[in-house]
GUDRENVEX-767481 format. One record per residue: x negated, z, y negated of N, C-alpha, C, O in turn; residue in one letter. Coordinates in steps of 0.05 Angstrom, whole numbers, padded with zeros to 5 digits, always signed. Atoms other than C-alpha are relative to their C-alpha. Example, Ala and Ser with C-alpha at 12.3 -4.5 7.8 and 13.67 -1.06 7.14 Angstrom:
# GUDRENVEX-767481
-00018+00000+00024-00246+00156+00090-00018+00000-00024-00039+00013-00024A;+00016-00001+00024-00273+00143+00021+00015+00014-00022+00005+00018-00044S;
//
This chain:
# GUDRENVEX-767481
-00012+00026-00005-01450+03736-01739-00022-00023+00014-00043-00029+00003X;+00018+00013-00009-01481+03688-01690+00003-00031-00009+00025-00043-00010X;+00000+00025+00013-01501+03620-01719-00017-00018+00015-00040-00013+00023X;+00016+00022-00018-01520+03554-01681+00003-00023-00020+00022-00026-00036X;+00005+00026+00015-01542+03491-01714-00002-00025+00020-00001-00048+00013X;-00002+00022-00019-01545+03452-01650+00021+00006+00021+00023+00027+00032X;-00018-00011-00024-01489+03448-01601-00011-00002+00028-00029-00018+00031X;+00010+00002-00029-01503+03456-01528+00020+00014+00021+00033+00033+00013X;-00019-00011-00020-01463+03471-01463+00001+00033-00001+00021+00046+00001X;+00000-00031+00000-01485+03545-01467+00013+00014-00021+00021+00037-00019X;-00010-00017+00027-01461+03560-01538+00026-00012-00010+00039-00001-00027X;-00027+00017+00015-01400+03508-01552+00024+00019+00004+00042+00018-00012X;-00023-00013-00005-01352+03557-01521+00001+00025-00018+00022+00038-00019X;-00003-00023+00019-01368+03612-01570+00002-00006-00026+00002+00012-00042X;-00001+00013+00027-01363+03568-01631+00032+00003-00010+00052-00008+00001X;-00030-00001+00009-01300+03589-01670+00004-00012-00026+00027-00018-00034X;-00003+00013+00027-01317+03559-01737-00023-00019-00005-00045-00014+00005X;+00020+00018+00009-01357+03502-01767+00002+00002-00032+00022+00007-00045X;+00004+00001+00030-01387+03498-01838-00014-00025-00005-00038-00026-00002X;+00013+00022+00003-01398+03430-01856+00012-00019-00018+00035-00014-00025X;-00012+00019+00019-01388+03368-01903+00016-00018+00016+00038-00026+00007X;-00011+00024-00017-01370+03318-01848+00003+00012+00030-00013+00027+00040X;-00003-00007-00029-01341+03327-01779+00007-00026+00015+00030-00033+00017X;+00000+00024-00015-01356+03264-01736+00023+00004+00024+00027+00026+00033X;-00015+00000-00022-01304+03249-01683-00017+00008+00026-00041+00001+00028X;+00013-00010-00024-01322+03281-01615-00012+00028+00000-00018+00041+00020X;+00010-00030+00004-01347+03347-01642+00022+00020+00007+00017+00038+00024X;-00021-00021-00002-01281+03386-01644+00006+00000+00031+00011+00021+00043X;-00009+00000-00030-01268+03364-01570-00018+00015+00014-00012+00026+00035X;+00025-00018-00015-01333+03398-01550+00003+00031-00006-00012+00047+00005X;-00002-00030+00007-01307+03467-01582+00025+00008+00006+00042+00008-00011X;-00027-00008-00007-01251+03492-01544+00015+00024-00015+00039+00027-00017X;-00007-00028+00017-01247+03558-01585+00000-00004-00031+00003+00014-00047X;+00003+00006+00031-01253+03525-01653+00029+00009-00014+00051+00002-00005X;-00025-00013+00016-01204+03560-01705-00002-00007-00028+00018-00007-00042X;+00001+00003+00029-01232+03544-01771-00024-00026-00005-00046-00027+00007X;+00020+00021+00008-01267+03479-01802+00002+00004-00028+00023+00000-00041X;+00007-00006+00029-01298+03499-01871-00016-00019-00012-00039-00023-00005X;+00017+00022+00020-01319+03445-01923-00019+00015-00014-00012+00035-00027X;+00019-00008+00019-01382+03460-01956+00003-00009-00031-00009+00001-00050X;-00007+00014+00027-01354+03417-02016+00026+00006-00010+00041+00021+00002X;-00029-00004+00011-01292+03416-02059+00020-00016+00013+00044-00013+00012X;-00022+00018-00015-01264+03361-02017-00004+00003+00029-00027+00009+00038X;+00002-00004-00030-01250+03364-01943+00003-00029+00016+00004-00029+00041X;-00007+00022-00011-01238+03290-01931-00019-00009+00023-00011-00025+00040X;+00022+00006-00023-01304+03286-01885+00008+00015+00022-00001+00007+00043X;-00008-00015-00020-01268+03340-01843+00025-00012+00013+00028-00016+00037X;-00025+00009-00008-01198+03313-01844+00005-00027+00015+00024-00034+00029X;+00001+00026-00013-01219+03244-01823-00007+00000+00032-00007-00020+00046X;+00004-00005-00029-01236+03274-01753+00028-00002+00013+00046+00014+00008X;-00025+00004-00008-01180+03244-01712+00007+00019+00024+00030+00022+00031X;-00001-00017-00021-01194+03293-01655+00005+00029-00008+00007+00045+00010X;+00000-00028+00012-01187+03358-01699+00026+00011+00009+00047-00001+00002X;-00027-00008-00009-01132+03397-01667+00015+00011-00025+00003+00022-00044X;-00021-00011+00021-01069+03417-01711-00005+00025-00002-00001+00034-00025X;+00003-00027+00004-01085+03489-01698-00025+00009-00014-00028+00033-00020X;+00024-00008+00015-01151+03489-01733+00004+00000-00030+00010-00020-00043X;-00002-00002+00030-01150+03517-01803-00020-00019-00014-00041-00023-00003X;+00019+00017+00015-01184+03470-01855-00003+00010-00030+00016+00007-00045X;+00002-00009+00023-01213+03502-01917-00018-00016-00017-00032-00033-00007X;+00019+00018+00016-01250+03474-01978-00013+00025-00016-00006+00049-00014X;+00016-00018+00017-01301+03506-02027+00011-00001-00025+00020-00021-00035X;-00011-00004+00028-01278+03535-02091-00022+00019-00018-00030+00042-00012X;+00021-00010+00013-01328+03550-02144+00007+00000-00029+00011-00023-00037X;-00010-00003+00027-01310+03570-02218-00021-00019-00017-00012-00031-00037X;+00020+00015+00011-01374+03533-02239+00001-00027+00002-00010-00042-00013X;-00001+00031-00008-01356+03468-02207+00012-00017-00023+00003-00039-00028X;-00017+00015+00021-01306+03446-02265-00020-00005-00022-00023-00027-00032X;+00017+00002+00025-01357+03459-02319-00022-00021+00009-00027-00038-00008X;+00017+00021-00012-01409+03418-02276+00010-00028-00003-00003-00047-00013X;-00012+00026+00000-01364+03362-02270+00006-00007-00029+00003-00030-00037X;-00007+00003+00029-01344+03369-02342-00025-00010-00017-00023-00026-00036X;+00029+00005+00009-01419+03363-02362-00005-00032+00007-00012-00049-00010X;+00005+00028-00008-01424+03298-02322+00017-00021-00014+00007-00041-00025X;-00019+00017+00013-01361+03265-02350-00007-00004-00029-00007-00026-00039X;+00004+00001+00028-01380+03282-02421-00029-00015-00002-00034-00028-00023X;+00026+00014+00001-01450+03255-02407+00004-00029-00003-00006-00043-00020X;-00005+00033-00003-01422+03185-02385+00020-00008-00026+00019-00031-00036X;-00020+00011+00021-01368+03182-02440-00018-00001-00029-00017-00021-00043X;+00017+00004+00023-01417+03200-02498-00022-00020+00003-00029-00033-00018X;+00021+00020-00005-01470+03155-02469+00010-00030-00010-00005-00046-00021X;-00015+00026+00004-01419+03094-02478+00007+00002-00028-00001-00015-00044X;-00013-00001+00025-01383+03120-02538-00021+00002-00024-00015-00008-00046X;+00020+00000+00023-01447+03134-02582-00022-00019+00006-00043-00017-00007X;+00017+00022-00006-01482+03074-02549-00030+00009+00004-00048-00002-00009X;+00026-00009-00006-01542+03112-02521-00018-00022+00010-00042-00022+00002X;+00018+00020-00009-01570+03052-02487-00014-00017-00023-00038-00022-00023X;+00009+00013+00022-01575+03013-02553-00020+00016-00016-00039+00004-00027X;+00018-00019+00014-01609+03073-02586-00025+00000+00015-00046-00001+00003X;+00024-00002-00016-01658+03076-02530-00014-00026+00000-00038-00026+00005X;+00014+00024+00001-01673+03003-02535-00013-00006-00029-00033-00019-00031X;+00011+00002+00027-01684+03007-02611-00023+00017-00004-00041+00011-00019X;+00025-00017+00002-01732+03069-02601-00024-00014+00012-00045-00016+00000X;+00018+00015-00011-01771+03028-02551-00011-00020-00015-00036-00022-00012X;+00009+00020+00019-01778+02971-02601-00006+00008-00028-00016-00008-00043X;+00010-00013+00025-01790+03015-02661+00022-00011-00023+00015-00017-00046X;-00017+00014+00017-01726+02988-02693+00018+00023-00013+00031+00039+00001X;-00017-00019+00017-01691+03032-02750+00027-00015-00005+00029-00030-00025X;-00027+00010+00003-01618+03009-02743+00024+00016+00002+00031+00022+00025X;-00020-00023-00001-01561+03057-02759+00028-00014+00011+00039-00033+00001X;-00025+00010-00014-01502+03045-02712+00028+00014-00014+00028+00036-00023X;-00028-00013+00010-01428+03057-02736+00010+00019+00022+00007+00015+00046X;-00010-00023-00014-01396+03120-02709+00030-00002+00000+00043-00003-00021X;-00028+00007-00006-01329+03110-02676+00015+00030-00007+00004+00052-00008X;-00016-00025+00004-01271+03161-02689+00012+00007+00029+00029-00006+00041X;-00010-00010-00026-01259+03200-02626+00028+00004+00004+00038-00001+00025X;-00026-00005+00001-01191+03218-02644+00016-00026+00008+00038-00024+00017X;-00014+00025-00007-01172+03145-02633-00011-00013+00027-00009-00037+00032X;+00012+00009-00025-01206+03141-02567+00013+00014+00023+00008+00038+00025X;-00015-00012-00021-01163+03159-02505-00019+00001+00028-00029-00019+00039X;+00012-00001-00025-01197+03186-02443+00024+00008+00018+00038+00027+00011X;-00019-00005-00020-01150+03185-02382-00016+00013+00023-00038+00005+00030X;+00014-00013-00024-01166+03231-02324+00020+00000+00022+00042+00012+00020X;-00017-00001-00027-01135+03220-02255-00009+00023+00017-00031+00022+00028X;+00003-00024-00016-01130+03288-02220-00008+00022-00018-00032+00026-00024X;+00004-00024+00019-01123+03346-02264+00010+00025+00014+00031+00036+00007X;-00003-00025-00014-01125+03404-02214-00021+00017-00011-00030+00014-00033X;+00020-00020+00009-01175+03460-02218-00020-00007-00015-00027+00005-00036X;+00023+00016+00010-01231+03416-02234+00006-00017-00022-00006-00013-00044X;-00010+00020+00020-01197+03361-02274+00010+00014-00025+00008+00002-00046X;-00012-00012+00023-01164+03410-02322-00025+00009-00014-00027+00005-00039X;+00026-00010+00014-01232+03440-02340-00012-00025-00015-00020-00024-00038X;+00012+00024+00012-01258+03369-02352+00016-00010-00022+00006-00016-00043X;-00018+00005+00021-01198+03351-02391-00003+00014-00026-00002+00003-00048X;-00005-00017+00025-01201+03410-02439-00032-00004-00014-00035-00005-00039X;+00028+00003+00010-01280+03401-02448-00001-00026-00016-00013-00028-00037X;-00001+00029+00014-01268+03325-02467+00013+00002-00025+00004-00006-00046X;-00014-00004+00026-01214+03345-02513-00013+00016-00023-00008+00012-00047X;+00012-00018+00020-01255+03395-02549-00019-00017-00016-00028-00009-00037X;+00021+00019+00014-01302+03339-02570+00015-00020-00020+00003-00036-00034X;-00016+00017+00018-01244+03306-02608+00014-00024+00011+00030-00036-00003X;-00015+00018-00012-01220+03256-02559+00028+00003+00009+00035+00025+00018X;-00029-00005-00010-01148+03244-02541-00003-00001+00030-00017-00019+00041X;+00000-00001-00029-01138+03263-02468+00028-00003+00011+00048+00010+00001X;-00026+00000-00017-01082+03244-02420-00007+00003+00029-00028-00006+00037X;+00001-00005-00029-01074+03262-02348+00016-00015+00019+00037-00026+00012X;-00021+00015-00019-01045+03230-02285-00005+00017+00027-00027+00023+00034X;-00002-00010-00024-01026+03264-02222+00020-00014+00019+00036-00031+00010X;-00017+00013-00017-00990+03243-02159+00029+00015-00005+00049+00003-00010X;-00023-00015+00005-00940+03299-02167+00002+00018-00024-00017+00031-00032X;-00003-00012+00020-00910+03331-02223-00009+00029-00005-00007+00045+00013X;+00011-00025+00004-00941+03393-02257+00001+00005-00032+00000-00014-00048X;+00001-00007+00028-00938+03430-02325-00029+00005-00012-00047+00018-00001X;+00026-00004+00018-00993+03428-02378+00003+00000-00027+00011-00022-00036X;-00004-00002+00027-00991+03448-02447-00022-00012-00018-00017-00016-00042X;+00020+00008+00017-01055+03424-02472-00005-00031-00003-00020-00041-00021X;+00002+00029+00002-01049+03351-02460+00021-00010+00019+00031+00004+00037X;-00024+00011-00015-00996+03301-02433-00011-00010+00028-00033-00021+00033X;+00006+00011-00028-00993+03286-02360+00021-00014+00010+00044-00007+00008X;-00015+00016-00012-00965+03231-02325+00000+00003+00031-00022+00005+00043X;+00000-00001-00028-00941+03236-02253+00017-00022+00018+00036-00035+00009X;-00011+00023-00014-00922+03189-02199-00010-00026+00000-00020-00033-00022X;+00008+00027+00001-00942+03119-02183+00014-00020-00022+00003-00037-00036X;-00015+00014+00022-00886+03092-02227-00009+00001-00026-00005-00018-00041X;+00014-00005+00025-00921+03121-02287-00029-00011-00004-00038-00008-00027X;+00028+00007-00003-00994+03090-02271+00000-00023-00023-00017-00020-00041X;+00004+00022+00021-00983+03026-02317-00003+00010-00029-00020+00004-00045X;+00001-00014+00030-00965+03067-02379-00025+00016-00003-00040+00013-00023X;+00024-00016+00003-01019+03116-02364-00026-00016-00005-00042-00010-00023X;+00025+00015+00000-01074+03062-02349-00001-00016-00028-00023-00020-00039X;-00003+00018+00023-01050+03020-02410-00011+00011-00024-00017-00004-00042X;+00009-00013+00024-01074+03072-02460-00033+00010+00003-00044+00022-00016X;+00026-00013-00005-01145+03088-02430-00019-00016-00013-00018-00041-00012X;+00024+00014+00009-01208+03070-02465-00024+00010+00020-00044-00004+00022X;+00014-00011-00022-01242+03116-02409+00018+00005+00021+00040+00015+00017X;-00016-00011-00022-01215+03125-02343-00017+00012+00021-00033+00000+00036X;+00014-00019-00021-01241+03183-02302+00014+00007+00024+00035+00021+00023X;-00010-00007-00026-01226+03188-02229-00010+00025+00011-00033+00025+00018X;+00006-00023-00017-01226+03259-02199+00018+00008+00020+00020+00032+00027X;-00020-00004-00020-01174+03249-02148-00011+00009+00029-00034+00002+00036X;+00011-00005-00028-01182+03275-02076+00007-00026+00015+00025-00041+00010X;-00008+00024-00019-01186+03222-02022+00016+00007+00022+00011+00023+00040X;-00019-00009-00022-01126+03223-01981+00014-00030+00005+00009-00049-00010X;-00014+00025-00007-01082+03165-01948+00014-00010-00023+00016-00034-00025X;-00016+00013+00022-01042+03159-02012-00019-00011-00023-00012-00027-00040X;+00018+00010+00026-01105+03149-02060-00018-00015+00012-00031-00027-00005X;+00018+00019-00007-01147+03109-02015+00004-00031-00009+00024-00043-00003X;-00001+00029+00015-01157+03041-02049+00020-00001-00024+00029-00022-00032X;-00023+00001+00020-01108+03063-02105-00012-00016-00025+00004-00029-00039X;+00009+00012+00023-01156+03037-02161-00011-00030+00012-00033-00031+00023X;+00004+00023-00010-01154+02964-02142+00001-00023-00021+00000-00017-00045X;+00000+00020+00018-01149+02895-02173+00024-00001-00015+00024-00008-00038X;-00027-00002+00013-01077+02903-02189+00003+00022-00022+00016+00017-00043X;+00003-00020+00019-01089+02969-02224-00019-00003-00021-00015+00007-00043X;+00019+00007+00022-01147+02946-02261+00010-00024-00021+00000-00028-00044X;-00014+00021+00017-01105+02888-02289+00016+00016-00023+00018+00007-00045X;-00018-00014+00019-01060+02941-02324-00018+00020-00020-00008+00031-00040X;+00017-00016+00018-01118+02980-02355-00006-00015-00030-00009-00039-00034X;+00006+00015+00024-01130+02969-02427-00028-00013-00002-00048-00002+00005X;+00021+00018+00000-01178+02916-02438-00025+00014-00013-00025+00024-00035X;+00023-00010+00013-01250+02939-02447-00004+00028+00007-00022+00041-00003X;+00004-00027-00008-01240+03005-02411-00023+00005+00016-00032-00014+00030X;+00024-00005-00013-01299+03038-02383+00007+00023+00024+00017+00044+00018X;-00007-00013-00022-01290+03069-02314-00021+00023+00008-00045+00018+00008X;+00022-00020-00008-01324+03136-02290+00014+00010+00027+00035+00022+00024X;-00009-00006-00024-01312+03148-02214-00019+00026+00009-00043+00022+00015X;+00016-00025-00011-01339+03221-02193+00016+00016+00020+00013+00040+00023X;-00017-00014-00018-01285+03235-02139-00011-00010+00030-00028+00003+00042X;+00010+00009-00029-01297+03195-02072+00003-00031-00004+00020-00042-00018X;+00005+00029+00002-01317+03123-02064+00023-00018+00011+00027-00040+00003X;-00025+00015-00014-01253+03104-02019+00024-00003-00020+00043-00016-00012X;-00023+00005+00017-01206+03109-02081-00007-00023-00013+00013-00036-00019X;+00004+00022+00015-01237+03054-02116-00008-00023+00020-00027-00019+00036X;+00011+00020-00015-01243+02985-02083-00023-00015-00016-00021-00028-00036X;+00027+00006+00013-01313+02967-02100-00001-00028-00010-00009-00033-00033X;+00002+00027+00007-01308+02891-02099+00018-00002-00024+00009-00012-00045X;-00016+00002+00025-01248+02897-02146-00010+00010-00023-00003-00002-00044X;+00011-00011+00020-01285+02939-02192-00021-00017-00012-00021-00020-00037X;+00022+00021+00006-01344+02889-02198+00016-00021-00010+00009-00030-00032X;-00013+00024+00013-01294+02832-02209+00015+00006-00027+00016-00012-00044X;-00010-00011+00022-01259+02870-02262-00020+00000-00024-00015-00008-00047X;+00024+00000+00021-01325+02879-02300-00009-00026-00007-00010-00035-00030X;+00007+00029+00006-01347+02809-02289+00017-00018-00014+00008-00037-00027X;-00021+00014+00014-01283+02783-02314+00007+00013-00029+00027+00006-00043X;-00003-00015+00026-01291+02830-02376+00027+00012-00004+00035+00016-00027X;-00023-00012+00006-01226+02860-02363-00010+00036-00004+00002+00052-00018X;+00011-00028+00006-01269+02930-02360-00026-00006-00009-00040-00026-00003X;+00027+00006+00016-01329+02938-02404-00022+00010+00018-00045+00001+00013X;+00021-00010-00018-01370+02974-02347+00010+00025+00015+00034+00031+00014X;-00005-00026-00018-01372+03036-02302-00025+00016+00007-00048+00007+00011X;+00022-00020-00011-01411+03097-02283+00012+00010+00027+00034+00020+00029X;-00011-00007-00028-01403+03109-02209-00021+00019+00015-00045+00013+00018X;+00016-00023-00011-01427+03174-02174+00007+00000+00032-00007+00013+00047X;-00009+00000-00028-01391+03161-02105+00004-00032+00011+00009-00051-00005X;-00003+00025-00010-01388+03101-02057+00009-00001+00028+00005+00020+00041X;-00009+00003-00026-01358+03076-01991-00023+00005+00016-00019+00019+00036X;+00023-00004-00018-01426+03078-01960-00023+00017-00017-00033+00007-00037X;+00023-00017+00014-01478+03136-01981-00022+00004+00020-00016+00006+00044X;+00008+00011+00021-01533+03129-01990+00007-00030-00010+00012-00046+00008X;-00006+00026+00005-01518+03064-02028-00023-00016+00006-00045-00010-00002X;+00021+00017-00009-01558+03008-01996-00011-00014-00024+00002-00018-00044X;+00012+00013+00020-01609+02975-02034+00006-00028-00006-00004-00041-00025X;-00011+00029+00003-01574+02907-02023+00025+00001-00018+00035-00020-00027X;-00026+00001+00013-01511+02930-02061-00007-00009-00031-00027-00002-00043X;+00000+00011+00026-01497+02893-02127+00001+00021-00021-00007+00017-00044X;-00003-00022+00020-01483+02959-02162-00029+00006-00015-00031+00010-00039X;+00025-00007+00011-01556+02972-02170-00011-00015-00018-00025-00005-00036X;+00012+00018+00020-01574+02911-02206+00022-00010-00023+00016-00027-00039X;-00020+00008+00018-01511+02903-02249-00005+00013-00028-00007+00037-00030X;+00008-00010+00031-01527+02910-02327+00023+00019-00009+00018+00037-00025X;-00022-00015+00013-01456+02941-02340+00006+00027+00016+00023+00042+00008X;-00007-00024-00019-01460+02995-02284-00022+00020+00003-00045+00014+00010X;+00024-00024-00008-01498+03063-02277+00008+00012+00026+00031+00021+00030X;-00003-00015-00026-01506+03089-02209-00013+00025-00001-00036+00027-00010X;+00011-00028-00004-01516+03163-02197+00006+00007+00028+00027+00000+00038X;+00002-00008-00029-01530+03192-02126+00017+00021+00009+00008+00041+00019X;-00019-00021-00007-01468+03231-02114-00008+00031-00008-00006+00050+00007X;+00012-00025+00013-01495+03285-02160+00015+00011-00025+00003+00024-00041X;-00015-00005+00026-01440+03295-02213+00006+00029+00000+00007+00040-00022X;-00005-00025+00001-01425+03365-02192+00001+00009+00031+00009-00007+00048X;-00001-00014-00026-01431+03413-02130+00002+00029+00000-00012+00043-00015X;-00003-00030+00002-01410+03483-02115-00029+00015+00005-00049+00006+00018X;+00024-00020-00001-01461+03539-02121-00001+00010+00030+00019+00010+00044X;+00003-00004-00032-01488+03559-02051+00013+00029+00003+00030+00032+00021X;-00006-00031-00007-01477+03638-02056+00032+00000+00000+00042+00007+00021X;-00028-00004-00001-01402+03637-02073+00014-00016+00024+00031-00006+00038X;-00010+00014-00021-01387+03580-02025-00006+00017+00027+00012+00020+00044X;+00008-00010-00031-01426+03617-01964+00017+00028-00003+00028+00036+00018X;-00019-00026-00002-01387+03686-01987+00025-00004+00008+00037+00011+00023X;-00025+00006-00008-01323+03651-01983+00003-00003+00028+00021+00009+00041X;+00001+00003-00033-01339+03627-01910-00002+00026+00011+00015+00032+00028X;+00004-00022-00014-01363+03693-01890+00028+00016-00002+00038+00027+00018X;-00022-00018+00003-01299+03728-01919+00019-00016+00020+00030-00003+00037X;-00022+00010-00019-01252+03676-01882-00008+00003+00028+00010+00005+00045X;+00004-00011-00030-01289+03692-01817+00009+00027+00004+00020+00033+00026X;-00011-00027-00003-01273+03763-01829+00031-00001+00003+00042+00012+00020X;-00024+00001-00001-01204+03746-01844+00012-00014+00025+00035-00008+00032X;-00008+00017-00023-01198+03698-01782+00000+00023+00021+00019+00022+00037X;+00005-00020-00019-01219+03758-01741+00021+00021+00000+00027+00033+00020X;-00021-00024+00006-01167+03807-01770+00031-00010-00001+00051+00004+00002X;-00029+00011+00002-01108+03758-01776+00011-00001-00026+00034-00008-00030X;-00008+00005+00027-01106+03759-01848+00000-00031-00011-00013-00049+00000X;-00003+00027+00010-01089+03698-01890-00028-00011-00011-00044+00003-00022X;+00027+00005+00010-01148+03656-01905+00000-00017-00026+00019-00031-00032X;-00003+00011+00026-01170+03632-01973-00004-00031+00003-00013-00042+00022X;+00003+00028+00004-01169+03561-01998+00006-00022+00023-00008-00041+00029X;-00008+00018-00025-01133+03528-01939+00012-00025-00010+00026-00025-00031X;-00008+00027+00010-01116+03455-01946+00026-00003+00015+00030+00006+00038X;-00023+00012-00014-01049+03425-01931-00010-00027+00015-00016-00048+00002X;+00014+00026-00016-01074+03374-01877+00018-00022-00003+00006-00044-00001X;-00018+00020+00005-01012+03331-01889-00004-00015-00029-00002-00039-00033X;+00007+00012+00027-01029+03323-01963-00027-00009-00003-00032-00030-00015X;+00030+00005+00001-01107+03324-01956-00012+00016-00019-00035+00012-00024X;+00012-00017+00017-01116+03377-02006+00015+00026-00002+00007+00044-00018X;
//
């Protein structure tokens, strides 16, 4: 397989596939024989945002069985940090204070998960195994026997109204962009804690800050942002009720993702159906 890392007039005509996280406008137009745009991540919004990507080009995403477990570790880390009040324990440790904190009943605490696909389902079951009540929300109806799932925008107020923790794991699409905004935060149970490990564009950042400052929300752990890296001037860095993490909640392992790409290149050459192809109209 011939691999190029820099486009140039002498090689552009030979390129049939790109393996990338983002595809800026102007790249696809330089590749007349492009047939596959493969994302190195679980989401492909960085590729689908290319307005000049021909409809004939297949778009695939990376699938890794370990991704769900990694995301579950991140979500559990953030939930337990707040639920067991780790910041207070760390402050007490630093000042040498022996003060026992009350332990809440997890069965009376609801963790709502937006996006319960391959990754979200693993997260939901992991959180539930620690005793928390779990509910899920999806754009379209689906069956799930382990926990209750709400579907469709009309069910959002009922779903949000019971969340003590709200976990966003949705893909970024035209229908989810800006979904979590001021009006949605107004329907969330007062004091809810938000965890966004999906994409920055789903949450309206100014509205999230306002909801925390107005004490509608108790705080947030945010792993993804509209602009990354997050600028030092961002108020998220200095907010006492917000934890910023650098888009590191989970990522696919290198070897299986590369193996999938190589297998899809083989299938592309033989005319076999490709693995993990996205519906470009839906965005996932």
